[in-house]
C-alpha positions as CSV (number, residue, x, y, z in Angstrom):
1,X,108.7,113.5,108.2
2,X,107.3,117.0,108.5
3,X,106.0,117.4,112.0
4,X,106.0,115.4,115.2
5,X,107.3,117.9,117.7
6,X,106.3,117.3,121.2
7,X,104.1,114.3,120.2
8,X,107.1,112.3,119.2
9,X,108.6,112.9,122.7
10,X,105.3,112.0,124.3
11,X,105.2,108.7,122.5
12,X,108.8,108.0,123.4
13,X,107.7,108.4,127.0
14,X,104.8,106.0,126.4
15,X,107.2,103.4,125.0
16,X,109.6,103.8,127.9
17,X,107.0,102.2,130.1
18,X,106.7,99.1,127.9
19,X,109.1,96.2,128.0
20,X,111.6,96.2,125.2
21,X,110.5,92.6,124.2
22,X,107.0,93.9,123.5
23,X,108.5,95.9,120.5
24,X,110.0,92.8,118.9
25,X,107.0,90.5,118.4
26,X,106.8,87.4,116.2
27,X,104.9,89.1,113.4
28,X,107.1,92.0,112.5
29,X,105.7,92.2,109.0
30,X,105.4,95.3,106.8
31,X,102.4,97.6,107.2
32,X,100.6,98.5,104.0
33,X,98.3,101.6,104.0
34,X,95.4,101.9,101.6
35,X,93.6,105.2,101.1
36,X,89.9,105.7,100.7
37,X,87.5,107.3,98.1
38,X,89.1,110.4,96.4
39,X,92.3,109.6,98.2
40,X,95.8,110.1,96.8
41,X,99.3,108.6,96.8
42,X,102.6,109.9,98.3
43,X,103.7,111.3,94.9
44,X,100.6,113.4,94.4
45,X,99.1,116.6,96.0
46,X,102.6,118.2,96.0
47,X,103.8,115.5,98.4
48,X,101.2,116.3,101.0
49,X,100.5,113.0,102.8
50,X,97.0,111.5,102.8
51,X,98.1,109.6,105.9
52,X,98.7,112.1,108.6
53,X,98.8,115.4,106.6
54,X,101.3,117.6,108.3
55,X,101.9,114.9,110.9
56,X,103.3,112.6,108.2
57,X,102.1,109.4,109.8
58,X,104.2,107.1,107.6
59,X,107.5,108.9,108.5
60,X,106.4,109.0,112.2
61,X,105.8,105.2,112.3
62,X,109.0,104.5,110.4
63,X,111.0,106.4,113.0
64,X,110.0,103.7,115.5
65,X,111.3,100.9,113.2
66,X,108.1,99.9,111.4
67,X,108.3,99.2,107.7
68,X,105.4,101.1,106.1
69,X,104.3,101.1,102.5
70,X,101.6,103.4,101.0
71,X,99.8,102.5,97.8
72,X,98.0,104.8,95.4
73,X,94.9,103.3,93.9
74,X,92.0,104.6,91.8
75,X,90.2,107.2,93.9
76,X,86.8,106.5,92.2
77,X,87.3,103.0,90.8
78,X,85.5,99.9,92.1
79,X,86.9,97.9,94.9
80,X,87.7,95.1,92.5
81,X,90.0,97.3,90.4
82,X,91.5,99.1,93.5
83,X,92.3,95.7,95.0
84,X,94.0,94.5,91.8
85,X,96.1,97.8,91.7
86,X,97.0,97.3,95.4
87,X,98.3,93.8,94.6
88,X,100.5,94.8,91.7
89,X,101.9,97.9,93.5
90,X,103.1,95.7,96.3
91,X,104.1,92.6,94.4
92,X,105.2,94.3,91.2
93,X,104.3,93.6,87.5
94,X,101.8,94.6,84.9
95,X,98.3,95.3,86.2
96,X,95.8,92.8,85.0
97,X,92.2,93.3,86.0
98,X,91.3,89.9,84.7
99,X,89.8,88.9,81.3
100,X,86.4,88.1,82.6
101,X,86.1,91.3,84.6
102,X,87.5,93.4,81.7
103,X,85.1,91.9,79.2
104,X,82.1,92.3,81.4
105,X,82.7,96.0,82.1
106,X,84.4,97.1,78.9
107,X,87.7,98.2,80.4
108,X,91.3,97.8,79.2
109,X,92.5,94.7,80.9
110,X,96.2,95.6,81.0
111,X,96.7,99.4,80.8
112,X,100.3,100.0,79.8
113,X,100.7,103.0,82.2
114,X,100.2,100.7,85.2
115,X,103.3,98.6,85.5
116,X,105.1,98.6,88.8
117,X,108.5,97.5,90.1
118,X,106.9,96.5,93.4
119,X,107.1,98.0,96.9
120,X,107.6,94.6,98.5
121,X,108.3,92.0,95.7
122,X,109.0,89.2,98.3
123,X,105.4,89.3,99.4
124,X,104.1,85.7,99.7
125,X,103.0,83.1,102.2
126,X,106.4,83.3,104.0
127,X,106.5,87.1,103.9
128,X,102.9,88.3,104.7
129,X,101.8,91.8,105.4
130,X,99.5,93.8,107.7
131,X,96.9,95.9,105.9
132,X,95.4,99.1,107.2
133,X,92.7,100.8,105.2
134,X,90.9,104.1,105.8
135,X,87.3,104.5,104.6
136,X,86.8,102.7,101.3
137,X,90.3,101.4,101.7
138,X,89.0,98.9,104.2
139,X,86.6,97.5,101.6
140,X,89.4,97.3,99.1
141,X,91.6,95.2,101.4
142,X,88.7,92.8,102.0
143,X,88.3,92.5,98.3
144,X,92.0,91.8,97.8
145,X,91.8,89.0,100.5
146,X,89.0,87.5,98.5
147,X,90.9,87.7,95.2
148,X,94.0,86.2,96.7
149,X,92.1,83.1,97.9
150,X,89.9,82.4,94.9
151,X,90.5,81.3,91.4
152,X,88.4,83.0,88.8
153,X,88.6,80.4,86.0
154,X,85.4,79.2,84.5
155,X,84.2,75.8,83.5
156,X,83.2,76.8,80.0
157,X,85.8,76.3,77.3
158,X,84.3,79.3,75.5
159,X,85.3,81.7,78.3
160,X,88.6,83.5,78.4
161,X,91.2,81.8,80.6
162,X,92.7,84.0,83.3
163,X,96.5,84.2,83.0
164,X,97.5,86.4,86.0
165,X,98.8,85.0,89.3
166,X,96.2,86.9,91.2
167,X,93.2,85.7,89.1
168,X,94.4,82.1,88.4
169,X,96.0,80.8,91.6
170,X,94.5,80.6,95.2
171,X,97.0,82.1,97.6
172,X,96.3,81.9,101.3
173,X,98.3,83.2,104.1
174,X,99.6,86.3,102.4
175,X,97.7,88.7,104.8
176,X,98.3,88.5,108.5
177,X,95.8,91.1,109.6
178,X,93.3,93.6,108.2
179,X,92.6,96.9,110.1
180,X,89.8,99.2,108.9
181,X,89.3,102.8,110.0
182,X,86.0,104.6,109.4
183,X,85.1,102.0,106.8
184,X,81.6,101.7,105.3
185,X,81.4,97.9,105.7
186,X,77.6,98.1,105.3
187,X,77.7,101.1,103.0
188,X,77.1,104.8,103.8
189,X,73.7,106.5,103.4
190,X,75.7,109.5,102.1
191,X,76.2,107.7,98.9
192,X,72.4,107.1,98.6
193,X,71.4,110.6,99.7
194,X,73.7,112.6,97.4
195,X,72.7,110.9,94.1
196,X,71.7,114.3,92.7
197,X,75.3,115.4,92.8
198,X,76.5,112.6,90.6
199,X,76.5,114.6,87.3
200,X,78.5,117.3,89.0
201,X,81.0,114.7,90.4
202,X,81.3,113.1,86.9
203,X,82.2,116.5,85.4
204,X,84.7,117.1,88.2
205,X,86.4,113.8,87.7
206,X,86.5,114.0,83.9
207,X,88.0,117.5,84.0
208,X,90.6,116.3,86.5
209,X,91.4,113.2,84.4
210,X,91.6,114.8,81.0
211,X,94.0,117.5,82.2
212,X,97.5,116.0,82.3
213,X,99.0,116.7,85.7
214,X,101.1,115.0,88.3
215,X,99.4,116.8,91.1
216,X,96.4,114.4,91.2
217,X,95.7,111.3,89.2
218,X,92.2,109.7,88.9
219,X,94.0,106.5,87.6
220,X,91.3,105.8,85.0
221,X,93.6,104.7,82.2
222,X,91.7,101.4,82.1
223,X,88.6,103.3,81.2
224,X,90.3,104.7,78.1
225,X,91.0,108.1,79.7
226,X,93.6,108.7,77.1
227,X,93.2,111.5,74.5
228,X,93.4,110.0,71.0
229,X,95.7,111.5,68.3
230,X,94.1,114.5,66.7
231,X,91.1,114.3,69.1
232,X,89.9,117.7,70.3
233,X,89.5,118.4,74.0
234,X,85.8,118.9,73.7
235,X,85.4,115.5,71.9
236,X,87.6,113.9,74.5
237,X,85.5,115.3,77.3
238,X,82.2,114.2,75.6
239,X,83.5,110.7,75.0
240,X,84.5,110.3,78.7
241,X,81.3,112.0,79.8
242,X,79.3,109.3,78.0
243,X,81.5,106.4,79.2
244,X,79.2,103.5,80.1
245,X,81.0,102.8,83.4
246,X,79.2,105.7,85.1
247,X,76.0,103.8,85.0
248,X,77.3,100.3,86.1
249,X,78.1,98.6,89.3
250,X,81.8,98.7,88.5
251,X,82.4,102.0,90.3
252,X,82.9,103.4,93.8
253,X,79.5,105.0,94.1
254,X,77.9,101.5,94.0
255,X,80.3,99.8,96.3
256,X,79.9,102.6,98.9
257,X,76.1,102.5,98.7
258,X,74.1,100.5,101.2
259,X,72.9,98.1,98.5
260,X,76.3,97.7,96.9
261,X,78.0,97.0,100.3
262,X,75.4,94.3,100.9
263,X,76.4,92.6,97.7
264,X,80.1,92.8,98.6
265,X,79.4,91.4,102.1
266,X,77.8,88.3,100.5
267,X,81.2,87.2,99.1
268,X,83.8,89.1,101.1
269,X,83.6,86.9,104.2
270,X,86.1,86.8,107.1
271,X,88.9,84.3,106.5
272,X,90.0,81.9,109.2
273,X,93.7,82.8,109.1
274,X,93.4,86.6,109.1
275,X,93.1,88.9,112.2
276,X,90.5,91.6,111.8
277,X,90.2,95.0,113.6
278,X,87.8,97.9,113.1
279,X,88.1,101.4,114.5
280,X,84.9,103.4,114.4
281,X,84.5,107.2,114.4
282,X,81.7,109.6,115.3
283,X,81.3,113.3,115.2
284,X,77.6,113.7,116.2
285,X,75.4,113.7,119.2
286,X,71.7,113.1,119.7
287,X,69.4,116.1,119.8
288,X,67.1,115.3,122.8
289,X,64.2,117.2,121.2
290,X,64.2,115.8,117.7
291,X,65.9,112.5,118.3
292,X,68.1,113.2,115.3
293,X,71.9,113.4,115.3
294,X,73.7,116.7,114.9
295,X,77.3,117.6,114.3
296,X,79.7,118.2,117.3
297,X,81.3,121.6,117.6
298,X,84.7,120.3,116.6
299,X,83.4,118.7,113.3
300,X,85.3,120.0,110.3
301,X,83.4,122.7,108.5
302,X,83.3,120.8,105.2
303,X,81.6,117.9,106.8
304,X,78.9,119.6,108.9
305,X,76.2,119.8,106.2
306,X,76.8,116.1,105.2
307,X,76.8,115.1,108.8
308,X,73.5,116.9,109.5
309,X,71.9,115.2,106.4
310,X,73.0,111.8,107.4
311,X,72.0,112.4,111.0
312,X,68.4,113.2,110.1
313,X,67.4,111.3,106.9
314,X,66.5,107.6,106.4
315,X,67.1,105.9,103.0
316,X,64.3,104.0,101.3
317,X,65.0,101.1,99.0
318,X,63.1,99.6,96.1
319,X,62.3,96.4,98.0
320,X,60.4,98.4,100.6
321,X,63.1,98.3,103.3
322,X,64.8,101.3,104.8
323,X,67.5,102.4,107.2
324,X,66.4,103.5,110.6
325,X,67.5,105.9,113.4
326,X,70.4,103.6,114.3
327,X,72.1,104.8,111.1
328,X,71.9,108.5,112.1
329,X,75.1,108.6,114.1
330,X,78.0,109.4,111.7
331,X,81.5,110.8,111.2
332,X,80.5,113.2,108.5
333,X,81.0,110.6,105.7
334,X,80.2,107.2,107.1
335,X,77.4,106.0,109.4
336,X,79.1,104.8,112.7
337,X,77.0,101.6,112.8
338,X,78.4,100.6,109.4
339,X,82.0,100.9,110.6
340,X,82.0,98.1,113.1
341,X,82.2,95.3,110.6
342,X,80.2,93.6,107.8
343,X,76.7,92.5,108.9
344,X,74.4,92.9,106.0
345,X,75.5,90.2,103.6
346,X,73.1,87.4,102.5
347,X,75.4,84.8,103.9
348,X,76.2,84.3,107.6
349,X,77.5,87.6,109.0
350,X,81.1,87.8,110.1
351,X,81.5,87.3,113.9
352,X,82.0,90.7,115.7
353,X,83.3,91.2,119.2
354,X,84.4,94.1,121.4
355,X,88.2,94.1,121.8
356,X,89.5,93.1,125.2
357,X,93.2,93.5,125.7
358,X,93.2,90.8,128.4
359,X,91.8,88.1,126.0
360,X,93.9,86.1,123.5
361,X,93.0,87.2,120.0
362,X,91.9,84.7,117.4
363,X,91.8,85.1,113.6
364,X,88.6,84.9,111.6
365,X,86.5,87.4,113.6
366,X,86.3,91.2,113.8
367,X,87.5,93.0,116.9
368,X,85.8,96.3,117.4
369,X,88.4,98.7,118.9
370,X,85.9,101.2,120.3
371,X,84.4,104.4,119.2
372,X,86.5,107.5,118.6
373,X,84.9,110.9,118.8
374,X,86.5,112.4,115.8
375,X,85.4,113.1,112.2
376,X,86.1,111.1,109.1
377,X,89.1,113.1,108.1
378,X,90.7,114.0,111.4
379,X,91.3,110.3,112.2
380,X,93.9,110.3,109.4
381,X,95.3,113.7,110.4
382,X,93.5,115.8,107.8
383,X,91.9,119.2,108.7
384,X,92.4,121.5,111.7
385,X,93.8,119.4,114.5
386,X,94.5,120.5,118.1
387,X,97.7,119.5,119.9
388,X,95.7,117.1,122.0
389,X,94.2,115.5,118.9
390,X,97.6,115.2,117.3
391,X,99.0,113.3,120.3
392,X,95.9,111.0,120.4
393,X,96.2,110.2,116.7
394,X,99.9,109.4,116.7
395,X,99.5,107.3,119.9
396,X,96.6,105.4,118.4
397,X,98.5,104.3,115.3
398,X,101.7,103.6,117.2
399,X,100.0,101.4,119.8
400,X,98.0,99.5,117.2
401,X,101.1,98.7,115.1
402,X,102.7,97.3,118.2
403,X,99.6,95.2,118.7
404,X,99.9,93.9,115.2
405,X,103.6,93.0,115.7
406,X,102.6,91.0,118.8
407,X,99.7,89.0,117.3
408,X,99.9,85.3,118.0
409,X,101.0,82.8,115.4
């Protein structure tokens, strides 16, 4: 744990005013953190934490007795593949993306490089976990809940038979709660507005993936991002540049788009035995003259241009529909309205309600935890953070984990 300083002391004071019994709830299950798009794991970026940055959120929470695990999944992969990787990193074993999925998208079903001992091998119905996901990580967790509770066998004898536990057997009760932070449940218009940058992003990803380094891993071994024997670097780059996956729906850019999220919402419905929470963030305010949203002064410099773009542009779709001004408010990456919970699927929308600490919580519906005036990266401790913001962030996570421990059975 790199830095908690006075904030640790402040939070100890907070906990002194709570009854001791409130810290020993009936659901003291491990917490699993899932990062978002372009995120990284604890062994990457020179050990600089995605969760908390210099605050080292994982270490901070562990100092209070919480058991916290952090997974490292494909930063640009689809939610299906990220969810599969999350499962095997926790449970352990050889990653298996499923025969049907792998055949459909032309990927390696069981990449040898992805075989894990398991962060929590005992994970099952009797030993569930609490999931917390930032940004795309929230979508990934919802996908994993779907995969766990569905069998992906087919009726046709000509189709491949799924062999993995995840794909073949329905497993309910493995997840006690899902908490999403700044998650684009209904997509983000940023994904639709920046399509012109995709070629640049592709080159960036390919260059990062073909250079062997432990500093950052794009985890695209299942795409065949492995240099063949006697293959030149230029041929390797060209082969990956022309990989068919860039133009399919099996990639993060589709899942994060407004249209892609709508497709996900059609199947990723709230489950009756899981508690759902969503934290929303905003770093903009309305310009009274234009009616558009503009960045707050404390918005991170790297997000201000994106925030202005999202705060002033609507997105037109091929079916004639479009987003409206309700989508303008944002946190620099995700539209605030999209973070509350999934509402755009073709099936009945998940129930959403504002959180009320005086009411008994029930599973199967989303509790909106209120809007936080903070940008997309500050909420996980990234960027320039003031002492007041530091204390707020640490208290926010600490209080919520206590809330999760005390969920009703």
